[in-house]
C-alpha positions in Angstrom: -247.7 220.3 -62.7 -244.2 221.4 -61.9 -241.7 220.9 -64.7 -237.9 221.3 -64.9 -236.3 222.1 -68.2 -232.6 221.8 -68.9 -231.4 223.9 -71.8 -227.9 223.8 -73.4 -227.4 227.0 -75.5 -224.8 229.2 -77.1 -223.3 231.7 -74.6 -224.3 234.8 -76.6 -225.9 238.1 -75.7 -229.7 238.0 -76.0 -230.0 234.2 -75.8 -231.6 234.3 -72.3 -234.1 237.1 -73.3 -235.3 235.1 -76.3 -236.0 232.0 -74.3 -237.7 234.0 -71.5 -239.7 235.9 -74.1 -241.3 232.7 -75.3 -242.6 232.0 -71.8 -243.8 235.6 -71.5 -245.7 235.5 -74.8 -247.6 232.5 -73.6 -248.3 234.1 -70.2 -246.4 231.2 -68.6 -244.7 231.8 -65.2 -241.1 230.9 -64.5 -240.7 229.7 -60.9 -237.0 229.8 -61.0 -234.3 230.3 -63.6 -230.6 229.7 -63.3 -228.0 230.1 -66.1 -224.3 229.9 -66.2 -221.5 229.0 -68.6 -220.5 225.3 -68.7 -217.0 223.8 -68.8 -217.0 225.0 -72.4 -217.2 228.8 -72.2 -219.0 229.1 -75.5 -222.0 227.2 -74.0 -224.4 228.0 -71.2 -226.7 225.7 -69.3 -230.1 227.0 -68.2 -232.4 225.4 -65.8 -236.0 226.6 -65.7 -238.6 225.4 -63.1 -242.2 226.2 -64.0 -245.7 225.0 -63.4 -248.5 224.8 -65.9 -250.5 223.0 -68.5 -248.7 220.2 -70.3 -250.0 221.2 -73.8 -248.7 224.8 -73.4 -245.4 223.7 -72.1 -245.0 221.2 -74.9 -245.5 224.1 -77.4 -242.9 226.2 -75.5 -240.4 223.4 -75.6 -240.9 223.0 -79.4 -240.5 226.7 -79.9 -237.4 227.0 -77.6 -235.9 224.1 -79.5 -236.3 226.1 -82.8 -234.2 229.0 -81.5 -230.9 229.3 -83.2 -229.0 229.7 -79.9 -230.5 226.5 -78.4 -228.5 223.4 -78.9 -230.7 221.0 -76.8 -233.6 221.2 -74.5 -234.7 218.4 -72.2 -237.6 218.1 -69.8 -236.0 216.2 -66.9 -239.1 216.2 -64.7 -240.2 212.6 -65.4 -236.6 211.2 -65.4 -234.6 210.2 -62.4 -232.8 213.5 -61.6 -231.1 215.5 -59.0 -232.2 219.0 -58.0 -230.5 221.5 -55.7 -230.9 225.0 -54.6 -228.6 227.3 -52.7 -230.0 229.4 -49.8 -228.2 232.2 -48.0 -230.1 233.4 -44.9 -229.1 236.2 -42.5 -230.6 235.6 -39.0 -230.6 237.6 -35.7 -228.1 236.1 -33.2 -228.6 238.6 -30.3 -227.8 236.3 -27.4 -226.3 233.0 -26.4 -229.6 231.2 -26.7 -230.4 232.3 -30.2 -226.8 231.7 -31.3 -226.9 228.2 -29.9 -230.2 227.4 -31.6 -229.1 228.8 -35.0 -226.0 226.7 -34.8 -227.9 223.6 -33.7 -230.5 223.9 -36.5 -227.8 224.6 -39.1 -225.9 221.5 -38.0 -229.1 219.4 -38.2 -229.7 220.5 -41.8 -226.0 220.2 -42.7 -225.6 223.8 -43.5 -222.7 226.1 -42.8 -222.4 229.4 -40.9 -220.4 231.4 -43.3 -220.3 234.8 -41.6 -220.6 235.9 -38.0 -221.3 239.4 -36.9 -221.9 240.8 -33.4 -225.7 240.1 -33.7 -226.1 238.4 -37.1 -225.2 235.0 -38.5 -225.3 234.2 -42.2 -226.0 230.6 -43.1 -225.5 228.7 -46.3 -227.6 225.6 -47.1 -228.0 223.5 -50.2 -230.6 220.9 -51.0 -234.0 220.5 -52.6 -236.8 223.0 -52.1 -238.5 221.0 -49.4 -235.3 220.9 -47.3 -234.7 224.6 -47.7 -238.4 225.4 -46.8 -238.2 223.2 -43.7 -234.9 224.9 -42.6 -236.5 228.4 -43.0 -239.6 227.2 -40.9 -237.3 225.8 -38.2 -235.3 229.1 -38.0 -238.5 231.2 -37.9 -239.6 229.4 -34.8 -236.3 230.2 -33.0 -235.1 233.6 -34.3 -235.7 236.5 -36.7 -234.8 236.1 -40.3 -233.3 239.4 -41.5 -232.8 238.5 -45.1 -232.7 235.5 -47.4 -231.7 234.8 -51.0 -232.2 231.6 -53.0 -230.6 230.5 -56.2 -233.5 228.7 -57.8 -233.5 225.1 -59.0 -230.5 223.5 -60.7 -231.0 220.0 -62.0 -229.6 217.2 -64.1 -230.6 213.7 -65.0 -229.0 210.9 -63.0 -226.7 208.3 -64.3 -225.0 208.4 -67.7 -227.8 210.6 -69.3 -226.3 213.9 -70.2 -227.2 217.2 -71.8 -224.5 217.3 -74.5 -224.0 218.5 -78.0 
């Protein structure tokens, strides 16, 4: 089962490696990992998307919660939540037809063309994983994808539920 963990932690060197180390010790794969400082620069928020056995994940959550750097860990999978990823994709735009199709598909998916070269467009798109996958599939049918980069999942609970101290 796919799980999304939100972790509030001290913004200190080594914090990330200690958390990832717990996953590694249990041979548990991390699908995506995003981490950045919060509005309080002394804290970071980490989002981990993973798949696996509920019992093993429960143990990892308990062990992560015991780490000194961790302030709070929440499994937001079963709560009402919002997930987003960022996709940057570089596509071939060799002729008028391909440029028109890339522009049309980008508009349909509410993306933005953020860089235009002589034969290459770079597109930015945000959304859930299904939307990004559908966009990539639509592009592959119309043009060549030269390069792509995805941020990984970022998520938070809906409403007034918050990951706070």
